[in-house]
SELUMZA-482569 format. One record per residue: residue number from 1; residue in three letters; chain; x, y, z of N, C-alpha, C in turn. Coordinates in steps of 0.05 Angstrom, whole numbers. Atoms other than C-alpha are relative to their C-alpha. Layout:
<recs>
{num: NUM	residu: ala	chaine: A	npx: X	npy: Y	npz: Z	capx: X	capy: Y	capz: Z	cpx: X	cpy: Y	cpz: Z}
...
</recs>
This chain:
<recs>
{num: 1	residu: met	chaine: A	npx: 8	npy: 9	npz: -25	capx: 890	capy: -612	capz: 19	cpx: -3	cpy: -33	cpz: 8}
{num: 2	residu: arg	chaine: A	npx: -4	npy: 23	npz: -3	capx: 902	capy: -678	capz: 53	cpx: -25	cpy: -17	cpz: 6}
{num: 3	residu: glu	chaine: A	npx: 36	npy: 12	npz: -6	capx: 845	capy: -726	capz: 66	cpx: 10	cpy: -4	cpz: 34}
{num: 4	residu: ala	chaine: A	npx: 5	npy: 4	npz: -36	capx: 819	capy: -731	capz: 138	cpx: 15	cpy: -24	cpz: 4}
{num: 5	residu: arg	chaine: A	npx: -8	npy: 19	npz: -10	capx: 847	capy: -778	capz: 183	cpx: -15	cpy: 4	cpz: 23}
{num: 6	residu: ala	chaine: A	npx: 11	npy: -7	npz: -26	capx: 802	capy: -791	capz: 244	cpx: 20	cpy: -17	cpz: 23}
{num: 7	residu: val	chaine: A	npx: -8	npy: 11	npz: -19	capx: 828	capy: -802	capz: 310	cpx: -16	cpy: -7	cpz: 25}
{num: 8	residu: arg	chaine: A	npx: 20	npy: 3	npz: -17	capx: 783	capy: -835	capz: 362	cpx: 7	cpy: 6	cpz: 19}
{num: 9	residu: ile	chaine: A	npx: -3	npy: -2	npz: -26	capx: 782	capy: -814	capz: 433	cpx: -15	cpy: -12	cpz: 17}
{num: 10	residu: cys	chaine: A	npx: 17	npy: 8	npz: -20	capx: 734	capy: -840	capz: 466	cpx: -30	cpy: -8	cpz: -19}
{num: 11	residu: lys	chaine: A	npx: 30	npy: 10	npz: 6	capx: 659	capy: -880	capz: 458	cpx: -7	cpy: 7	cpz: 22}
{num: 12	residu: ala	chaine: A	npx: 16	npy: -9	npz: -20	capx: 610	capy: -850	capz: 509	cpx: -30	cpy: -7	cpz: -12}
{num: 13	residu: asp	chaine: A	npx: 21	npy: 6	npz: 12	capx: 533	capy: -882	capz: 504	cpx: 6	cpy: 4	cpz: -31}
{num: 14	residu: asn	chaine: A	npx: 0	npy: -3	npz: 15	capx: 547	capy: -898	capz: 441	cpx: 1	cpy: 19	cpz: -22}
{num: 15	residu: his	chaine: A	npx: -11	npy: -20	npz: 20	capx: 576	capy: -837	capz: 409	cpx: 28	cpy: 2	cpz: 1}
{num: 16	residu: his	chaine: A	npx: -26	npy: 2	npz: 6	capx: 641	capy: -826	capz: 383	cpx: 13	cpy: 30	cpz: -3}
{num: 17	residu: ile	chaine: A	npx: -14	npy: -24	npz: -4	capx: 687	capy: -767	capz: 401	cpx: 24	cpy: 3	cpz: -24}
{num: 18	residu: gly	chaine: A	npx: -24	npy: 3	npz: 14	capx: 736	capy: -755	capz: 344	cpx: 12	cpy: 30	cpz: -9}
{num: 19	residu: leu	chaine: A	npx: -6	npy: -19	npz: 11	capx: 785	capy: -704	capz: 315	cpx: 13	cpy: -4	cpz: -25}
{num: 20	residu: phe	chaine: A	npx: -6	npy: 1	npz: 31	capx: 786	capy: -704	capz: 245	cpx: 25	cpy: 24	cpz: -15}
{num: 21	residu: arg	chaine: A	npx: -21	npy: -19	npz: 14	capx: 852	capy: -667	capz: 207	cpx: -6	cpy: 5	cpz: -23}
{num: 22	residu: thr	chaine: A	npx: 7	npy: -6	npz: 27	capx: 847	capy: -636	capz: 140	cpx: 33	cpy: 16	cpz: 3}
{num: 23	residu: ser	chaine: A	npx: -22	npy: -15	npz: 1	capx: 892	capy: -572	capz: 137	cpx: 5	cpy: 13	cpz: 20}
{num: 24	residu: arg	chaine: A	npx: -4	npy: -24	npz: -31	capx: 921	capy: -525	capz: 194	cpx: -24	cpy: 16	cpz: 6}
{num: 25	residu: thr	chaine: A	npx: 22	npy: -15	npz: -7	capx: 864	capy: -479	capz: 181	cpx: -29	cpy: -4	cpz: -6}
{num: 26	residu: arg	chaine: A	npx: 19	npy: 13	npz: -4	capx: 812	capy: -532	capz: 177	cpx: -6	cpy: -20	cpz: 21}
{num: 27	residu: arg	chaine: A	npx: 9	npy: 19	npz: -23	capx: 796	capy: -569	capz: 241	cpx: -24	cpy: 1	cpz: 5}
{num: 28	residu: gln	chaine: A	npx: 35	npy: 1	npz: -13	capx: 727	capy: -602	capz: 249	cpx: -1	cpy: -17	cpz: 26}
{num: 29	residu: leu	chaine: A	npx: 4	npy: 19	npz: -29	capx: 707	capy: -634	capz: 320	cpx: -22	cpy: -12	cpz: -6}
{num: 30	residu: phe	chaine: A	npx: 25	npy: 17	npz: 3	capx: 661	capy: -688	capz: 312	cpx: -13	cpy: -6	cpz: 24}
{num: 31	residu: gly	chaine: A	npx: 9	npy: 14	npz: -23	capx: 612	capy: -710	capz: 367	cpx: -29	cpy: -7	cpz: -5}
{num: 32	residu: gly	chaine: A	npx: 19	npy: 10	npz: 8	capx: 559	capy: -759	capz: 358	cpx: -10	cpy: -5	cpz: -33}
{num: 33	residu: gly	chaine: A	npx: 7	npy: 6	npz: 30	capx: 571	capy: -765	capz: 286	cpx: -10	cpy: 21	cpz: -10}
{num: 34	residu: glu	chaine: A	npx: 9	npy: -28	npz: 14	capx: 548	capy: -698	capz: 270	cpx: 19	cpy: 22	cpz: -11}
{num: 35	residu: met	chaine: A	npx: -18	npy: -21	npz: -2	capx: 595	capy: -640	capz: 244	cpx: -9	cpy: 24	cpz: 13}
{num: 36	residu: ile	chaine: A	npx: 1	npy: -28	npz: -7	capx: 591	capy: -578	capz: 283	cpx: -13	cpy: 14	cpz: -29}
{num: 37	residu: ser	chaine: A	npx: 16	npy: -14	npz: 19	capx: 539	capy: -532	capz: 245	cpx: 13	cpy: 31	cpz: -2}
{num: 38	residu: arg	chaine: A	npx: -13	npy: -33	npz: -4	capx: 562	capy: -460	capz: 222	cpx: -16	cpy: 16	cpz: 12}
{num: 39	residu: pro	chaine: A	npx: 14	npy: -32	npz: -5	capx: 535	capy: -385	capz: 238	cpx: -21	cpy: -5	cpz: -19}
{num: 40	residu: arg	chaine: A	npx: 20	npy: 0	npz: 13	capx: 469	capy: -375	capz: 203	cpx: 15	cpy: 22	cpz: -24}
{num: 41	residu: glu	chaine: A	npx: -4	npy: -32	npz: 21	capx: 501	capy: -305	capz: 174	cpx: 28	cpy: -4	cpz: 4}
{num: 42	residu: ala	chaine: A	npx: -25	npy: 3	npz: -8	capx: 571	capy: -297	capz: 163	cpx: 13	cpy: 32	cpz: 18}
{num: 43	residu: asn	chaine: A	npx: -8	npy: -8	npz: -26	capx: 570	capy: -237	capz: 210	cpx: -12	cpy: 7	cpz: 18}
{num: 44	residu: asp	chaine: A	npx: 15	npy: 4	npz: -25	capx: 546	capy: -215	capz: 269	cpx: -33	cpy: 6	cpz: -2}
{num: 45	residu: tyr	chaine: A	npx: 28	npy: -2	npz: -13	capx: 474	capy: -221	capz: 295	cpx: -11	cpy: -4	cpz: 20}
{num: 46	residu: pro	chaine: A	npx: 11	npy: -3	npz: -28	capx: 429	capy: -217	capz: 351	cpx: 8	cpy: -29	cpz: 16}
{num: 47	residu: asp	chaine: A	npx: -6	npy: 24	npz: -11	capx: 437	capy: -294	capz: 365	cpx: 23	cpy: -21	cpz: 0}
{num: 48	residu: arg	chaine: A	npx: -23	npy: 20	npz: 6	capx: 501	capy: -317	capz: 344	cpx: 15	cpy: -19	cpz: 19}
{num: 49	residu: val	chaine: A	npx: -3	npy: 19	npz: -25	capx: 525	capy: -332	capz: 412	cpx: -16	cpy: -18	cpz: 5}
{num: 50	residu: ile	chaine: A	npx: 21	npy: 22	npz: -10	capx: 465	capy: -376	capz: 427	cpx: 13	cpy: -24	cpz: -27}
{num: 51	residu: asp	chaine: A	npx: -1	npy: 21	npz: 28	capx: 472	capy: -408	capz: 360	cpx: 33	cpy: -13	cpz: 5}
{num: 52	residu: cys	chaine: A	npx: -23	npy: 12	npz: 5	capx: 547	capy: -424	capz: 370	cpx: 1	cpy: -15	cpz: 32}
{num: 53	residu: gln	chaine: A	npx: 1	npy: 12	npz: -29	capx: 527	capy: -452	capz: 446	cpx: -8	cpy: -26	cpz: -7}
{num: 54	residu: glu	chaine: A	npx: 7	npy: 21	npz: 11	capx: 482	capy: -493	capz: 412	cpx: 13	cpy: -26	cpz: -21}
{num: 55	residu: ala	chaine: A	npx: -15	npy: 13	npz: 16	capx: 529	capy: -514	capz: 363	cpx: 20	cpy: -20	cpz: 10}
{num: 56	residu: met	chaine: A	npx: -24	npy: 7	npz: -6	capx: 582	capy: -532	capz: 406	cpx: -10	cpy: -22	cpz: 24}
{num: 57	residu: glu	chaine: A	npx: 7	npy: 14	npz: -18	capx: 534	capy: -568	capz: 461	cpx: 4	cpy: -27	cpz: -2}
{num: 58	residu: pro	chaine: A	npx: -4	npy: 25	npz: 7	capx: 537	capy: -644	capz: 429	cpx: 29	cpy: -6	cpz: 10}
{num: 59	residu: gly	chaine: A	npx: -29	npy: 4	npz: 5	capx: 613	capy: -647	capz: 426	cpx: 3	cpy: 9	cpz: 32}
{num: 60	residu: phe	chaine: A	npx: -2	npy: -2	npz: -38	capx: 616	capy: -614	capz: 503	cpx: -17	cpy: -23	cpz: 10}
{num: 61	residu: gln	chaine: A	npx: 11	npy: 22	npz: -14	capx: 569	capy: -663	capz: 528	cpx: 17	cpy: -27	cpz: -7}
{num: 62	residu: ala	chaine: A	npx: -18	npy: 25	npz: 7	capx: 606	capy: -722	capz: 488	cpx: 33	cpy: 3	cpz: 18}
{num: 63	residu: ile	chaine: A	npx: -24	npy: -1	npz: -18	capx: 673	capy: -699	capz: 526	cpx: -6	cpy: 0	cpz: 27}
{num: 64	residu: val	chaine: A	npx: 6	npy: 11	npz: -28	capx: 641	capy: -699	capz: 593	cpx: -8	cpy: -32	cpz: 0}
{num: 65	residu: asp	chaine: A	npx: 11	npy: 31	npz: -3	capx: 610	capy: -766	capz: 582	cpx: 32	cpy: -19	cpz: -3}
{num: 66	residu: cys	chaine: A	npx: -23	npy: 12	npz: 7	capx: 681	capy: -790	capz: 557	cpx: 13	cpy: 0	cpz: 29}
{num: 67	residu: met	chaine: A	npx: -8	npy: -1	npz: -22	capx: 714	capy: -762	capz: 615	cpx: -13	cpy: -9	cpz: 31}
{num: 68	residu: leu	chaine: A	npx: 12	npy: 16	npz: -21	capx: 660	capy: -788	capz: 664	cpx: 9	cpy: -36	cpz: -4}
{num: 69	residu: glu	chaine: A	npx: -7	npy: 33	npz: 2	capx: 676	capy: -859	capz: 630	cpx: 20	cpy: -9	cpz: 6}
{num: 70	residu: ala	chaine: A	npx: -29	npy: 2	npz: -10	capx: 747	capy: -849	capz: 645	cpx: 9	cpy: -9	cpz: 25}
{num: 71	residu: ala	chaine: A	npx: 6	npy: -6	npz: -26	capx: 727	capy: -838	capz: 717	cpx: 17	cpy: 21	cpz: 12}
{num: 72	residu: trp	chaine: A	npx: -1	npy: -24	npz: -7	capx: 738	capy: -771	capz: 718	cpx: -24	cpy: 7	cpz: 19}
{num: 73	residu: ser	chaine: A	npx: 29	npy: -11	npz: -10	capx: 685	capy: -734	capz: 767	cpx: -6	cpy: 24	cpz: -11}
{num: 74	residu: arg	chaine: A	npx: 19	npy: -22	npz: 12	capx: 636	capy: -683	capz: 736	cpx: 16	cpy: 28	cpz: 7}
{num: 75	residu: gly	chaine: A	npx: -5	npy: -22	npz: -9	capx: 665	capy: -630	capz: 782	cpx: 32	cpy: 9	cpz: -16}
{num: 76	residu: glu	chaine: A	npx: -35	npy: 1	npz: 8	capx: 747	capy: -648	capz: 763	cpx: -3	cpy: 9	cpz: -32}
{num: 77	residu: thr	chaine: A	npx: 2	npy: -4	npz: 22	capx: 724	capy: -648	capz: 690	cpx: -14	cpy: 35	cpz: -7}
{num: 78	residu: leu	chaine: A	npx: 9	npy: -24	npz: 2	capx: 684	capy: -577	capz: 690	cpx: 23	cpy: 20	cpz: 3}
{num: 79	residu: arg	chaine: A	npx: -28	npy: -10	npz: -7	capx: 745	capy: -549	capz: 734	cpx: 25	cpy: -1	cpz: -20}
{num: 80	residu: ser	chaine: A	npx: -28	npy: 1	npz: 16	capx: 797	capy: -569	capz: 686	cpx: -8	cpy: 11	cpz: -31}
{num: 81	residu: leu	chaine: A	npx: 8	npy: -13	npz: 28	capx: 756	capy: -543	capz: 618	cpx: 1	cpy: 27	cpz: 10}
{num: 82	residu: lys	chaine: A	npx: 0	npy: -36	npz: 5	capx: 750	capy: -473	capz: 650	cpx: 25	cpy: 5	cpz: 7}
{num: 83	residu: arg	chaine: A	npx: -16	npy: -7	npz: 7	capx: 818	capy: -482	capz: 661	cpx: 25	cpy: 4	cpz: -16}
{num: 84	residu: leu	chaine: A	npx: -5	npy: -6	npz: 26	capx: 835	capy: -501	capz: 592	cpx: -1	cpy: 30	cpz: -14}
{num: 85	residu: ile	chaine: A	npx: 11	npy: -30	npz: 10	capx: 796	capy: -438	capz: 573	cpx: 20	cpy: 20	cpz: 9}
{num: 86	residu: ala	chaine: A	npx: -21	npy: -21	npz: -4	capx: 842	capy: -394	capz: 619	cpx: 27	cpy: -1	cpz: -10}
{num: 87	residu: ala	chaine: A	npx: -26	npy: 5	npz: 23	capx: 898	capy: -417	capz: 587	cpx: 6	cpy: 1	cpz: -21}
{num: 88	residu: asp	chaine: A	npx: -2	npy: -15	npz: 25	capx: 881	capy: -408	capz: 525	cpx: -2	cpy: 26	cpz: -6}
{num: 89	residu: asn	chaine: A	npx: 2	npy: -33	npz: -4	capx: 860	capy: -332	capz: 541	cpx: 30	cpy: 5	cpz: -1}
{num: 90	residu: met	chaine: A	npx: -22	npy: -18	npz: -12	capx: 927	capy: -321	capz: 570	cpx: 20	cpy: -8	cpz: -25}
{num: 91	residu: thr	chaine: A	npx: -24	npy: -2	npz: 17	capx: 964	capy: -353	capz: 509	cpx: -11	cpy: 17	cpz: -27}
{num: 92	residu: gln	chaine: A	npx: 6	npy: -28	npz: 23	capx: 923	capy: -310	capz: 459	cpx: 16	cpy: 21	cpz: 9}
{num: 93	residu: lys	chaine: A	npx: -6	npy: -24	npz: -9	capx: 939	capy: -255	capz: 496	cpx: 31	cpy: 2	cpz: -2}
{num: 94	residu: glu	chaine: A	npx: -34	npy: -4	npz: 3	capx: 1019	capy: -265	capz: 499	cpx: 6	cpy: -8	cpz: -34}
{num: 95	residu: asn	chaine: A	npx: -2	npy: 0	npz: 35	capx: 1013	capy: -289	capz: 422	cpx: -4	cpy: 29	cpz: -9}
{num: 96	residu: ala	chaine: A	npx: 12	npy: -34	npz: 10	capx: 980	capy: -213	capz: 411	cpx: 22	cpy: 6	cpz: 4}
{num: 97	residu: arg	chaine: A	npx: -23	npy: -15	npz: -3	capx: 1038	capy: -186	capz: 448	cpx: 29	cpy: -3	cpz: -13}
{num: 98	residu: thr	chaine: A	npx: -25	npy: 0	npz: 14	capx: 1093	capy: -219	capz: 418	cpx: 0	cpy: 7	cpz: -31}
{num: 99	residu: glu	chaine: A	npx: 8	npy: -12	npz: 26	capx: 1059	capy: -206	capz: 348	cpx: 6	cpy: 33	cpz: -6}
{num: 100	residu: thr	chaine: A	npx: -1	npy: -36	npz: -3	capx: 1062	capy: -127	capz: 364	cpx: 29	cpy: -1	cpz: 7}
{num: 101	residu: gln	chaine: A	npx: -20	npy: -5	npz: -3	capx: 1128	capy: -137	capz: 389	cpx: 18	cpy: 0	cpz: -28}
{num: 102	residu: leu	chaine: A	npx: -16	npy: 16	npz: 32	capx: 1157	capy: -175	capz: 319	cpx: -11	cpy: 27	cpz: -16}
{num: 103	residu: ala	chaine: A	npx: 11	npy: -22	npz: 25	capx: 1115	capy: -119	capz: 278	cpx: 18	cpy: 27	cpz: 14}
{num: 104	residu: ile	chaine: A	npx: -18	npy: -34	npz: -6	capx: 1153	capy: -53	capz: 317	cpx: 34	cpy: -8	cpz: -6}
{num: 105	residu: ala	chaine: A	npx: -30	npy: 3	npz: 8	capx: 1221	capy: -92	capz: 310	cpx: 6	cpy: 5	cpz: -23}
{num: 106	residu: arg	chaine: A	npx: 1	npy: 10	npz: 30	capx: 1205	capy: -118	capz: 235	cpx: 9	cpy: 35	cpz: -11}
{num: 107	residu: ala	chaine: A	npx: 3	npy: -34	npz: 0	capx: 1183	capy: -33	capz: 230	cpx: 30	cpy: 5	cpz: -1}
{num: 108	residu: met	chaine: A	npx: -20	npy: -13	npz: -8	capx: 1246	capy: -8	capz: 264	cpx: 28	cpy: -13	cpz: -21}
{num: 109	residu: met	chaine: A	npx: -26	npy: 17	npz: 23	capx: 1296	capy: -58	capz: 219	cpx: -1	cpy: 7	cpz: -24}
{num: 110	residu: arg	chaine: A	npx: 3	npy: -14	npz: 19	capx: 1267	capy: -29	capz: 162	cpx: -2	cpy: 33	cpz: -9}
{num: 111	residu: ala	chaine: A	npx: 1	npy: -29	npz: -5	capx: 1269	capy: 42	capz: 182	cpx: 30	cpy: 8	cpz: 0}
{num: 112	residu: gly	chaine: A	npx: -33	npy: -4	npz: -10	capx: 1350	capy: 28	capz: 194	cpx: 2	cpy: 3	cpz: 23}
{num: 113	residu: arg	chaine: A	npx: -2	npy: -8	npz: -20	capx: 1340	capy: 31	capz: 270	cpx: 13	cpy: -28	cpz: 12}
{num: 114	residu: ser	chaine: A	npx: -2	npy: 29	npz: -28	capx: 1369	capy: -22	capz: 325	cpx: -22	cpy: -1	cpz: 13}
{num: 115	residu: phe	chaine: A	npx: 18	npy: 7	npz: -29	capx: 1323	capy: -46	capz: 372	cpx: 11	cpy: -5	cpz: 26}
</recs>
């Protein structure tokens, strides 16, 4: 595993937000100097989504603070975050479709059929 390198994004209200890069499978976002907490259990449990929101809130607030510090309005920031979420959802759906098409093409090639 490579050593983590911090990239400082901004400083708002004495809180630093940094993206720490290690391996592709392990990315950690820090807000206010604390690591994001993990779920209490590996499997699903009744308050898992609430726990996720609570774990995400310090980083979310730090991002909003940084955007305000950079002279973006709160409304612009929140609308942009919603659009980023929507774009990510579309990307995930398209990736799933592409993976399905690739799996079908591979299976057809293994079976000796053209696609």
